[in-house]
N, C-alpha and C positions, 0 to 999 in steps of 0.2 A: 519717348517711342512714340509713335502715334496709336490711336485707339483702334484696336481690330473690332469690325462690325459683327454682330450675331448673325448668324446662318450663312457665314461665308467662309472660304478658306482658300489655302493656296494662293496663288497668284492674286486673286482679286480682294483678299481678306482687308486691306488697308485701302482700297478704292475710295470709299467715302470721304476718307481725311483727305484726299489730295484736292489742291486748287483746281477749280473749272478753269480750262484754258479757252480762249477764243478760236472758233472755228471761222476760216476765212471764208468768203462768199466763194462758190464755185468757179465763177469767173475769174476771178484773182488767182487761185489756186492753178488753173489751168494754164493761165499767161505765165506765171510763174515757171510752171513746168516747161513750158516751149522756151523760155528764156534760159534756164538751166541747162537743158540738154541740146541746146543749137550746137555747140562746139565739140558735142559727143558723138553728134549722128552726122552720117554723109548726107547727101542732097535727096536720095532717095527715101531714106529713113526719117529725114526730118518731114518731107513731104507727107508721109505716111502718118506720122504723129500729128501733125496740123490737121489733115483729115479724120483723125480718130478724135481729137478735140472739139472741130466743128460737129460732128456725129454725135457726140456726146452733150453740146450744147443745146442742138435741135431735140435730141430727146429729153433731156432737163426740162427743156419750154413745155414740151406735150405732157410731162407728168408732175401732179402737184407734189408739194412739198410734204413730209411726213405729218406733220402737226396737221395739213389740212385733209390727208387721207384719214386720219384716225379721230380727227375732233379733239385732238390734245392741243395744249398749249406748252410751247416751249418753254423747258425749266431754265430759269435764271442762273 
């Protein structure tokens, strides 16, 4: 069984022993979202989803990343 980390309990007790998974770039995640939902949405909902994605992309360009805001380096 995985090692339980001190100072943690419940759902997060073994989080430190889990492998770190890659996080996709936001643009790729948003593209996949639109691709996967295209057949599930009607034309109006698809148009709204595309607008929300564009809005999020614009907002993201104006917002610095977490490491830039906090001065922290991303952990490997």
